[in-house]
VEXLO-531231 format. One line per field, with one value per residue (C-alpha): residue in one letter; y, z, x negated. Coordinates in Angstrom, 3 decimals, padded with zeros to 6 digits. Each point is the difference from the previous one (the first is absolute). Example, Ala and Ser with C-alpha at 12.3 -4.5 7.8 and 13.67 -1.06 7.14 Angstrom:
<pts>
aa: (A S)
v: (-004.500 003.440)
w: (007.800 -000.660)
u: (-012.300 -001.370)
</pts>
This chain:
<pts>
aa: (M Q K A W F Y E E Y G S K E V L K L G D F P L P T P H H N Q I I V Q V R A A A L N P I D F K R R Q H P I F P S D F P V V P G C D M A G V V V A K G T G V T K F D L G D A V Y G N I Q D F N A P G K L K Q L G T L A E F I A V E E T L V A M K P Q N L S F E E A A S L P L A V Q T A I E G F V T A D F K E G Q T V F I V G G A G G V G T L A V Q L A K H F Y N A S Y V V A T C S S P K V E F V K K L G A D K V I D Y T N T K Y E E I E E K F D F L Y D T I G D C K N S F V V A K D D A P I I D I T W P P S H P R A V Y S S L T V S G E N L E M L R P C L E N G K L K A I I D P T G P Y A F S D V I E A F R Y L E T G R A R G K V I I S P F P T E N A P S F A S R K L G S N Q M P Q R V A V G V S V C)
v: (052.770 001.264 000.587 -002.721 -001.454 -003.671 -002.728 -002.909 -002.010 -000.618 001.997 003.139 003.325 000.728 -002.397 002.472 001.967 002.953 -000.390 -000.426 -002.630 -000.916 001.610 -002.515 -001.029 -000.989 -003.438 -000.007 000.211 002.489 003.741 002.040 002.426 002.971 -000.285 003.141 -001.550 -003.405 -001.553 -002.301 -003.133 -002.518 -002.602 002.205 -000.278 -003.598 -000.982 001.845 -001.733 -003.556 -001.936 -000.402 000.425 -001.235 002.831 000.763 002.555 002.916 000.763 003.418 -000.041 001.403 -001.142 003.139 002.956 002.796 001.681 000.795 -002.378 000.793 -003.117 -003.127 -003.390 -000.816 -001.900 002.710 001.329 001.528 002.809 002.698 002.035 002.741 -001.870 000.303 -003.501 -001.794 -003.558 -002.823 -001.303 -003.245 -002.833 -002.377 -002.687 -000.105 -002.939 000.541 002.613 003.488 002.960 001.102 003.571 001.259 003.463 001.761 000.972 002.818 -002.304 -003.372 -002.569 -001.476 -002.034 002.174 -002.340 000.883 003.762 002.436 003.618 002.301 001.702 003.663 001.206 -001.902 001.205 -002.389 -000.449 -000.873 -002.426 -001.731 -000.626 -002.184 -003.063 -002.780 001.061 000.417 -003.245 -001.769 001.637 -001.011 -003.598 -000.380 000.929 -002.282 -002.944 000.488 000.179 003.142 001.037 003.420 000.752 -002.233 001.207 000.059 000.338 001.269 -000.482 002.683 002.735 002.612 -001.977 -000.028 -002.784 000.791 003.594 -001.262 -002.982 002.386 002.210 -002.916 -001.614 003.154 001.503 -002.862 -003.191 001.807 -001.600 000.800 000.405 000.550 -000.253 000.405 -000.016 002.396 001.762 003.015 002.775 -001.415 -000.495 003.181 -000.594 -003.463 001.342 002.501 -002.862 -001.351 -002.310 000.011 -000.845 -000.006 -002.170 001.315 -003.241 001.542 000.334 -002.795 -003.727 -002.112 -002.030 003.163 000.589 -001.407 000.275 -002.819 000.636 -001.584 000.475 000.388 001.664 -000.095 002.114 -000.333 -003.744 000.037 -002.436 -002.361 002.604 001.887 -003.137 000.396 002.876 -002.175 -001.845 -003.771 -000.446 003.278 000.041 001.135 001.478 000.543 001.768 -001.157 -003.406 -002.353 000.838 -000.230 -001.702 -003.304 001.560 002.778 -000.048 001.680 002.581 001.366 002.171 -000.042 002.352 001.601 003.321 -001.099 000.102 003.513 001.077 -001.478 002.512 003.033 001.316 -000.166 001.739 002.721 000.794 000.112 -002.857 -001.929 002.096 -000.704 000.261 001.148 -000.124 003.592 -000.504 -000.155 000.182 -000.975 001.199 -002.565 000.522 -000.875 -003.538 -001.562 002.375 -000.808 -003.720 000.651 001.680 -002.626 -002.787 001.536 -001.029 003.439 001.361 001.530 -000.745 -000.457 001.032 001.817 000.769 003.175 001.832 -002.204 001.091 001.246 000.630 -003.241 000.625 001.565 -002.812 -002.616 001.726 000.130 -003.440 -002.946 -003.006 -002.985 -003.132 -001.115 -001.595 001.179 -000.397 -002.122 002.884 003.736 002.770 001.482 003.750 001.579 -002.436 001.244 -002.950)
w: (009.723 003.476 003.217 002.643 002.999 -000.421 001.087 -001.885 002.971 003.574 002.746 002.102 -001.096 -001.825 -002.812 -001.039 -003.174 -001.591 -003.758 -003.186 -000.098 -002.804 -000.013 000.661 -002.405 001.446 -000.377 -000.793 003.688 001.081 000.334 -000.270 002.884 000.159 003.595 002.100 003.361 001.338 003.451 001.211 001.986 001.888 -002.662 -002.525 001.760 001.141 -003.609 -001.047 002.652 -000.612 -002.778 002.034 -003.061 -003.502 -002.412 -002.868 000.040 -000.302 002.722 000.581 003.668 001.347 000.495 000.937 -002.246 -000.876 -003.375 -003.181 -002.726 -003.288 -002.067 000.272 -001.555 -002.192 002.770 002.656 000.968 003.474 -000.781 -002.606 -000.965 002.529 002.969 003.266 001.462 002.760 000.939 000.764 -003.397 001.254 000.558 002.209 -000.245 -003.807 -001.789 -001.643 000.604 001.402 -002.337 -000.921 -000.298 003.473 001.009 000.223 -003.652 -001.922 -001.601 001.079 -001.360 002.313 -000.280 000.399 002.716 002.307 000.155 001.033 -000.639 002.292 002.560 -000.949 003.477 000.010 -001.555 -002.224 002.853 002.500 -002.411 -000.817 003.698 000.423 -002.245 001.215 003.654 000.154 -001.922 002.511 002.916 -001.324 -000.553 003.648 001.194 -002.608 000.907 003.688 -000.770 002.105 001.270 000.829 003.710 000.607 001.492 -001.847 000.989 -002.846 000.225 -001.962 -000.147 -001.586 -003.037 -003.537 000.667 003.686 -000.542 -002.335 002.199 002.916 -002.137 -001.607 003.379 001.372 -002.970 -002.418 002.069 003.041 002.667 003.520 001.332 -001.965 001.642 -001.944 000.725 -001.144 001.295 002.321 -002.644 -001.936 002.806 -000.602 -003.754 000.359 002.430 -002.647 -002.460 002.235 002.519 003.338 001.759 -001.157 001.590 -000.076 -000.589 001.274 003.459 000.197 -000.594 -001.431 003.220 001.937 -001.976 002.027 -002.679 -002.467 -003.519 -002.542 -002.807 000.000 -003.183 -000.177 -002.843 000.878 000.535 003.796 000.804 001.746 002.761 -000.589 000.064 003.759 -000.466 -002.053 001.542 000.019 -003.066 -001.726 -003.548 -000.295 -003.361 -001.110 -003.294 -000.026 -001.225 001.685 003.092 003.152 002.186 -000.689 000.615 -002.494 -003.493 -002.848 -001.861 -003.365 -002.204 -002.799 -002.781 -001.778 -000.870 001.656 003.533 -000.680 -001.303 003.139 002.096 -002.112 002.410 002.972 -001.993 -001.327 003.373 001.663 002.468 -001.694 -000.595 -002.011 002.213 -001.712 001.851 000.769 -001.464 -003.483 -002.689 -001.454 -003.486 -002.799 -000.002 003.730 -000.163 001.550 002.962 000.360 000.136 002.514 002.306 -000.527 000.833 003.424 001.065 001.467 -002.512 001.340 -002.707 -003.628 -001.824 -003.190 -003.252 -001.756 -002.342 -002.990 -003.227 -002.695 -002.974 -001.768 000.102 -003.493 -001.608 001.607 -001.134 -003.588 -000.416 -001.676 002.112 -000.862 001.586 003.513 000.428 002.723 -000.857 002.190 000.552 -000.520 -000.825 003.243 000.372 003.172 002.696 003.548 001.768)
u: (-126.355 000.824 -001.903 000.280 -001.784 -000.916 -002.388 -001.560 -001.225 001.118 -001.627 000.002 001.466 -003.269 000.981 002.705 -000.709 001.739 000.115 002.007 002.723 002.424 003.418 002.798 002.734 003.388 001.529 003.711 000.964 -002.657 -000.370 -003.176 -000.417 -002.324 -001.195 000.291 -000.921 -001.069 -000.385 -002.741 000.837 -002.174 000.812 -001.816 -003.360 000.552 000.672 -003.173 -002.085 001.205 001.827 003.199 002.241 -000.791 -000.791 -002.335 -002.796 -000.107 002.533 001.535 001.097 003.236 003.591 001.958 000.674 002.391 000.100 001.897 001.189 -001.744 000.827 002.129 000.559 002.965 001.820 -000.173 003.441 -000.396 -002.415 -000.554 -003.028 -000.624 001.519 -001.926 -000.461 -001.881 -000.787 -002.418 -001.135 -001.611 002.469 -001.989 002.709 000.112 -001.645 -003.366 -002.639 000.407 -000.217 -003.504 001.217 000.897 001.081 -003.381 000.303 001.623 002.590 001.388 002.460 002.620 003.200 003.077 001.339 -002.922 000.564 002.720 000.880 -001.942 002.254 000.165 -000.895 -003.305 -003.222 -001.939 -002.471 002.734 001.648 -003.289 -000.615 003.071 000.418 -002.294 000.122 003.761 000.583 -002.244 001.794 003.428 -001.071 -000.966 003.479 001.583 -002.258 000.813 003.743 000.109 003.435 001.377 -000.321 -003.008 -003.283 -003.323 -003.649 -002.205 -003.755 -001.849 002.618 -002.261 -001.205 001.327 002.529 000.489 001.144 002.700 000.931 000.662 002.226 001.844 000.624 001.569 001.804 000.713 000.285 001.457 -002.152 001.152 -003.534 -003.225 -003.416 -003.248 -003.722 -002.707 -003.111 000.084 -000.234 002.965 002.535 002.007 -000.108 001.589 002.626 001.084 000.503 002.769 -001.642 001.816 -003.253 -003.616 -002.679 -003.567 -001.884 -003.242 001.536 002.594 -000.415 002.817 000.094 000.833 003.218 002.883 002.701 000.625 001.273 002.342 -002.519 -003.782 -001.234 -003.796 -001.377 -003.695 -000.491 -000.257 002.812 -002.446 000.147 003.252 002.206 000.466 002.493 002.401 002.921 -000.367 002.218 -000.892 -001.404 -003.611 -000.922 -003.595 -000.753 -003.645 -001.139 -000.418 002.086 -002.080 002.640 001.827 003.434 -000.586 001.472 -001.809 002.057 -001.072 002.231 002.534 -001.054 002.943 001.524 003.236 -001.381 -001.292 003.415 001.572 -001.929 000.880 002.700 -002.387 -002.724 002.282 001.569 -003.418 000.515 -002.805 -003.117 -003.102 -003.087 -003.199 -003.306 -001.055 -003.495 001.537 001.022 -003.375 -000.878 -000.246 -003.760 -000.168 001.411 -003.109 000.203 003.715 -000.789 -002.777 002.505 002.721 -002.431 -000.725 003.515 000.656 002.495 003.213 002.520 -001.034 -003.176 001.021 -001.830 001.176 -000.160 -000.826 -001.719 002.364 -002.279 000.989 003.753 000.275 -002.004 002.231 003.176 -001.191 -001.541 001.696 000.894 -002.146 -001.392 000.891 -003.400 -002.388 -003.679 -002.224 -002.406 000.213 -002.426 -001.256 -000.166 -001.336 -001.150 000.366 -001.631)
</pts>
């Protein structure tokens, strides 16, 4: 058994429990990763609150992780034991149910196609902060068919996706002019990410912005108001569902290790930086507090969980691989409701 956070009913963060959970066994195309750091995303608490994706109880939340390969299936060719990897383990576009075993556990199983080698210059915490947010950020530019030299207006430049969208616009997609919104305390922070201009939304209304942009990228679901800054024929991308303006197009994400590998040069040369919220990392025992903070909507960058327990590593390394089945219920250890 291993230690994991899980829930057996939908509800607030208080339904989360810390207890014993079965160790995973890899399918032929999967690796087993000992998690060193994980990131929390809004989808993690939205999925806990409501049955928005089909899955079986108990559910271990978490999509993003970074860690070390400790076992692999017979068909795995990209990775070896001891490799440091990172990725989003939940493929929301795959048929069937999402994985019961998310990343808030000591060990997870994931298809080798969904992860990539961790850039050597990134810590496990920095790597864990990236996958889902950067995959979401990339998808918006792809959906908008963004072209080099165009202008972009990013709503929510200080959030988990917004911080990466600003950097990608400037350093990867070569936008000619990047404008982003945030609150007063975060203006200088967003400027340092690469924004040419930062709008303090507490002091400036969208209607007061005279410029019009080739692409409106709304990362907070405010396009019912922000649409006025887009040119008449400009794409409007909203990463929240449903979009709040009829012109807006919903953009989700493509989950793969390939899009993480694509960004390796930008990560290794420092043009693209992982942004971790300064209140963290949160200890594995403080997951409920980390969710409480994330759910305020005030995070600057990503909320990270690290370090993870390591006491079960020797038992995993020595055990024999067996059934792939996940039980319907598990023995509960310590409840922290």
